Steps between C-alpha positions, in 0.01 A plus 500: 500500500780736585681421176183581301469846659861577422445405139198728474696795639775438254259490206339823619837676511583388151166621377546838666845538348370411155215747545745774596715425200199512274391831653842650459507395137168678452627834651645728235804715575419868529596677179494876449377558150521886510735692716438861606697762307698806606350840426604863499223740590436849639471555873161401648412298191291185573693192394352154463747212515376157400618141536340198345573142616377145454493216753281246686216626701457852629805721477576784746712810448711727714687809374819622662718810472876498462560494879295175525211680659157367414283745312192551709201382300724365228344156488357496151648427162469870415658762720393862465729761655530880478860566392667726757861394471724253325422153632571134427223239516475118486203262532495157672250246371390213735282196461319305775768237499765739640668551163605851398679687226609866457449732204773715349592813692362812335572866553249782520703808401358839575596819314395815679438710192307821556319485166529147366259570216353151507244415232150473636456147369852377580535125449859463613685585178827692552445868579825701495522766769876576498697530180879545470618858462758632259828596664832670427773295659870554544731225390591282800192589698202278595175517311167364629181455303175392666174359371196390698161366402185362658397155392318184603692278455799715590670611174831376362763759399750494212732793426613597151773725363469634145233237430702198620419306818758523783592164645397444863347845529161385628427707808319829551831684546779509244845615620840559349770541761757677284384633167714508189451684172352178356217502757329796345181430311124459518368281776148368557331219687247237398243423771283188453287236664271226367244764405694756304837667421565870541807722424634795693595829340856508371771646726814650352834454676736760360870466559790696353865467587579845359368768266719674241404761241685664210344817361630663179378823347635633172411855398795687344549325166789588268313428178132487597244731661558563868247409770395666825312238704765236582676719757204536735358158417815313600555717806147458643466131415839436663384664821182294504681173442736580788194533722409146396841369607665484158869561457475760224761606248378787281698618200448784253622534137687185418676401181455147374827396668387667822165324487652156441751545778229618745270214408781251549562636849124495572483135396793421730281615790223254416478154646252229591210645697582863410242740358655678201347809337625676188349832393582707192375838380627636169487440128420150393338288229375150426624267227406138429328472836803630693542829676806717464625784718676784324823618661586870503786448250291298251559622143235622254380267362557227758483122480432237765872459560512871598241434774436274801255208463253473787433131451870430543482671840199293605666176386801573715278590796327164465835321495559640850189314625349815644180468698357791298625676188330824404572711191325838475543689174385861457596512136345480154443173321476622141605238246805588301651354180370143513757378250783574740635195682393477864738429781588130545370381832389172648128455559392581854448191707183434700653596833199697616465805727593744229306826439520745212330837544492695173406867491320442172388221270670365189576742219395800710662804664537586867448859612641741755298786648536816701332432832493802729816638346675162526589285205406136532429199284131438531555128565745571778268765644238238577757234584639723775147561623433131569838330545493516883174308519507161671363312200620239256736669252275416206203653681698821552572516129134432421407801710761709320343387171154599615609847612698565182204387290284767662752782436357719222850609385575153362157352435526294185877557477661301781395186688700306755583138418584239764660163438584260777567139596430531871452155649511625856364816665763772500477857623764775496411559863608147608741505793859393478730336748651754740678276748749219472638619170645241268832554336332580169273757660798663671684522168199659329463748782866595478485544123185706518635723776809570291280631218310724738769608751552874521826669596495634851431865579818700566608851602798665336692770688663765280807708602288816505290350782197408293344155543310340213285194542488253212211251502354255253171358378401253229229576246565164338760227542710668230421863578672663800413845629762694694403788725744772611399718794697775679465423873738753659658817364847617597583822688637663180254364243173615355278426198601132510389268217581146398537326165531126452653292221622147458798315369457317273217705360153348468229655287172631638227331294224702671592845374239507220119518496337351801789588729264678737355163601849374584572820693191432712630154582833647602327744731317210666821298533705777655536477878704815526219749461607735221847400370722762344586277207369179342683270262335214309724216395343256252600178321696369798492154337780626272729597785816288502696657786447717803286811479645821639281795595663841452371760745585860408430764764465859375494791746584864542780589744369754751821709508627489141156477338653253255299208366696184595470130436604198705458140392486156656433151369303209636561149367173302531613181331253331268155587634167327435486275192857591406603250769363221282765557234249465216757640256693177541210310349480724194663437166801701389281710273278628783444870537756684718458784747511858382822663610507813279384747765462484879152443638379813669239583759141558381514876498769484233397194297389552140324255272632371169198665338437871481234640734282590205516147360418353842186713529383413154552127558297509820216708361444278199482181709141373521416415862341163423785367287802301599713698255467788260425452131801469270414743226751406232506141372636320201235388258646149514434312826811459712579205726268620776313774319129568532270800481606620841767396749379417847642373822 
């Protein structure tokens, strides 16, 4: 009997175990078929997070925050919260058999945006509330761009530069620790989720390692009509470019050899990442799609080999891998003898970031005007008006074009033309590196300072007791102005006066019509008040040795009443652009300095033309023309002959 009971208990145990195994086989593992998703929403926005799971029997839910605290009331598959702060959430799913599983962690990100501008029927698609902003950045400095968007699910970010995706740049914030010249460009961000993709506005990162400008104005031509505007145009544009941080070299009245030597030196200053700007005002023409600049010594008639080809300059600028190359031409583009062979030059490569600003369109003239008693090229007039604006360089030129097009003096006669290959946003106002100079930057700075360094102010003491101060100013990089001022008179002197001259002698190219404008510039430049004598020394690029200033003091002796003279000399070396030694780059046939007569101070300087001829020339010059009409012409067309000769 006892053995039978034991057998029954054993059978019951086996049956219970088999039943349990069968029950366990019938219970399905809990499987989450839809996890909650992260979201990014405005503050106080109601967020609903959902989890969906499958299992055996009734499932229960419990939501937790990141600190493992249970969410009060969070016991349903859907959790509704009012977003107050950034928070992490997770949901635990249980069955009645003590099995459990956890969902993915999700983040509720809150952006406290004052005016989020959410659509009324927002369904969770990306809504951009912060776009990256354009910046001017110094080389070597950090740059940070930020983008933010609402989205449910939370959006994914991908940054782009110049249209190409940036690897591993997938967060809201994009940073560059130390920028280089190559980091400049257009940046934007793609924001997307399963519902939609949106794009931010483009942000421009502008970086320049340096900015260099060469300005040339030709006005006193040996064989062609003279001009008035280039003097003031070059002077004012040079001052404006200096305000923009450009290292400016401005030169007036250059022969072809002078121009080539100056351009070579300018190109030496260019390098990778540098902004280079070349400006020319003077006579010019177009032939076979190329532009030519007429030097002051060009013969009549002239051929391309007597002039400087603009496209050759641009090609060499591109070879320097500049970050921006700008050529601005205030010159005519009339077509000349089309049967004449054009200059041989390689085709310009697609390097990009090049800009041409033409004062006029093809086969047309450019004009100069009298504006408030001041001569100016009408293109440069409006260029100077807008060049300081913090805008893309092509947009500045477009504004110049619009203003010029509304000017009644040139309506139907002159229209600005702009050509460019900008692949990145560039502005003339872009900042340059000011700290941690590289060796190349230091060399450019040294070279530029040489071309703009003035001799120091000095006081000369004469035996008679008179002291004369000699000071200096630069109208252009090749035009030096010397001021002589009597500071103290001696006990036996009266009626003191000073005359200045130089050795070797240098001609004064501003002694003809329009000299009053130059005189006004000299008055502005003088820091001595009213000097007793002023001496202009031009064409310094031709100077091969030291320049000596002769100071002659004239006075009346109080006792003898005799008019006496005492002299001293001041060696000022090779000032301004003379320090570049441009003459060394010129061919043996280049024009030489005039040594026939000493250069004298302005009260004694005479022009090579008679006063009557000067007056007639000026009176017959139409205000809206780049040059006066040439009355006498051969009936047969010459090499560059046309009805009228223009700049």
